C-alpha positions in Angstrom: 46.4 -79.2 90.3 46.4 -82.0 87.8 49.9 -81.2 86.8 51.1 -81.2 90.4 49.4 -84.5 91.2 50.9 -86.0 88.0 54.4 -85.1 89.4 55.3 -82.6 86.8 58.4 -80.6 87.7 58.2 -78.0 85.0 55.5 -75.5 84.0 55.3 -73.2 81.0 52.9 -70.3 81.4 52.1 -69.0 77.9 49.2 -66.7 78.9 48.2 -63.1 78.8 48.8 -61.0 81.9 45.6 -61.7 83.8 45.7 -65.4 83.4 49.5 -65.6 84.0 49.0 -63.8 87.3 46.3 -66.3 88.2 48.5 -69.3 87.3 51.4 -68.0 89.3 49.2 -67.4 92.3 47.5 -70.8 92.1 50.8 -72.7 91.9 51.9 -70.8 95.0 48.7 -71.4 96.9 48.8 -75.2 96.3 52.5 -75.2 97.4 53.8 -76.5 94.0 57.2 -75.2 93.0 58.0 -76.5 89.6 60.6 -74.9 87.4 58.4 -72.2 85.8 58.8 -70.4 82.5 56.7 -67.4 81.7 56.1 -65.9 78.3 57.6 -62.4 78.1 54.2 -60.7 77.3 53.4 -61.4 81.0 56.4 -60.3 82.9 55.3 -56.8 84.0 55.2 -55.8 87.7 51.9 -53.9 87.7 49.8 -56.3 85.6 51.2 -59.7 86.6 53.8 -60.0 89.4 52.1 -57.7 91.9 48.6 -59.2 91.4 50.1 -62.7 91.7 52.0 -61.8 94.8 55.7 -61.0 94.5 56.7 -64.0 96.7 54.7 -66.3 94.4 56.8 -65.4 91.4 60.2 -65.9 92.9 62.3 -68.1 90.7 60.3 -67.8 87.5 62.3 -67.7 84.4 61.4 -65.6 81.3 63.0 -63.5 78.6 63.3 -59.8 77.8 64.3 -57.7 74.8 63.3 -54.3 76.1 64.6 -52.3 79.1 62.4 -52.4 82.2 62.2 -48.8 83.3 61.9 -50.0 86.9 65.1 -51.9 86.8 67.8 -49.9 88.8 70.3 -51.0 86.2 68.8 -48.4 83.9 68.5 -45.6 86.4 71.1 -43.4 84.5 70.6 -44.9 81.0 70.0 -42.2 78.4 67.4 -44.3 76.6 65.3 -44.8 79.8 65.7 -41.1 80.7 64.4 -40.2 77.2 61.5 -42.6 77.7 60.7 -41.1 81.1 60.8 -37.6 79.6 58.4 -38.7 76.8 56.0 -40.2 79.3 56.1 -37.1 81.5 55.3 -34.9 78.5 52.8 -36.9 76.5 51.4 -39.5 78.9 51.6 -37.9 82.4 48.9 -40.1 83.8 50.4 -43.3 82.3 51.5 -46.2 84.5 55.3 -46.3 83.9 55.2 -50.0 85.0 53.0 -50.9 82.1 54.9 -52.6 79.3 52.5 -51.4 76.6 54.0 -47.9 76.9 57.5 -49.2 76.4 56.4 -51.3 73.4 54.4 -48.4 72.0 57.4 -46.1 72.3 59.6 -48.6 70.5 57.0 -49.2 67.8 56.6 -45.4 67.3 60.4 -45.1 66.8 60.4 -47.9 64.2 57.5 -46.1 62.4 59.4 -42.8 62.4 62.5 -44.6 61.0 60.4 -46.1 58.2 58.7 -42.8 57.3 62.1 -41.0 57.3 63.5 -43.7 55.0 60.5 -43.3 52.7 61.3 -39.6 52.2 58.8 -37.9 50.0 57.5 -41.1 48.5 54.8 -42.2 50.9 53.3 -44.7 48.5 52.2 -48.0 50.0 54.9 -49.8 47.9 57.7 -47.6 49.2 56.6 -47.6 52.8 56.4 -51.4 52.6 59.8 -51.6 50.9 61.3 -49.4 53.7 59.6 -51.4 56.5 60.9 -54.7 55.0 64.5 -53.5 54.7 65.4 -52.3 58.2 69.0 -53.2 59.1 70.5 -53.2 62.6 68.2 -50.4 63.9 69.0 -49.8 67.6 66.3 -48.3 69.8 66.9 -46.6 73.1 64.5 -48.9 75.0 65.8 -52.2 73.5 68.4 -54.1 75.6 72.0 -53.5 74.5 72.9 -55.8 71.6 69.3 -56.2 70.4 68.5 -54.7 67.1 65.6 -54.4 64.7 66.0 -56.2 61.4 63.5 -57.0 58.7 63.6 -58.3 55.1 61.1 -59.3 52.4 61.4 -62.9 53.7 61.6 -62.2 57.4 59.0 -59.8 58.9 59.8 -60.5 62.5 61.6 -57.3 63.7 63.2 -58.6 66.9 64.8 -62.0 67.0 67.0 -61.7 70.0 66.4 -61.9 73.8 68.1 -62.3 77.1 66.9 -64.7 79.9 65.9 -63.3 83.3 64.8 -64.7 86.6 62.3 -63.1 89.1 63.9 -62.6 92.5 60.6 -61.9 94.4 61.3 -58.2 94.0 62.5 -57.6 90.5 63.6 -59.3 87.3 67.4 -60.0 87.0 68.8 -60.7 83.6 71.4 -63.4 83.1 73.5 -64.9 80.4 74.2 -63.4 77.0 71.8 -62.0 74.4 70.7 -64.9 72.3 69.5 -64.9 68.7 67.1 -67.2 66.8 69.4 -66.9 63.8 
C-alpha cells in the first residue's frame, strides 16, 4: 500500500510461493497494477497463481528455464512425456503442477550423469571433479537451448533463461533464451 501511495509503477516480488501469492493478491485487491516482476521460484500454478487468483496475476513477467508440464506447448514433447511416465510410476500421488517434482527430476538426472562419469571411482575427489566439469548437458525437462554447465570456478549449473508473461490462464514464453555469460 505504501508503494502504491508513493506512485511506484513497478514491483519486484522476490518471495517464496506463499508470500508471492499474498503479494499478487494484495496488489489486485487494492487495484494497483504496476509492471510486476516475479522471481521464478514462485511461478507455479498450484502454489502461487491459483491461490493468488488467476486474474490477479495477469500481466506478471517472470522467467523460466524448465518446461512447465501444464503448458500445452509441451503436450507431445518426449521429455515431458518421460517426466509424466516417471511421475505415474514413482510418484503417482504427486501434484504434477508442483515445480519441486520437475526440479527434483532434473537434479536426479544431473546426479546420474555425475555418477556415470565417475565410473568405478566414487571417491569424494572424483565425484567433485565430475560435478564441476559438466559441459553442455541437455536435460529433457529444461527448455530448448538451455544446458547444464559447471567448472571449478563456476558452480552455478544453469545460467540461461527465457522471459514469460502470465495471461491470466497460463504462462507464455517470449523472446529468445538469454544467458548471463
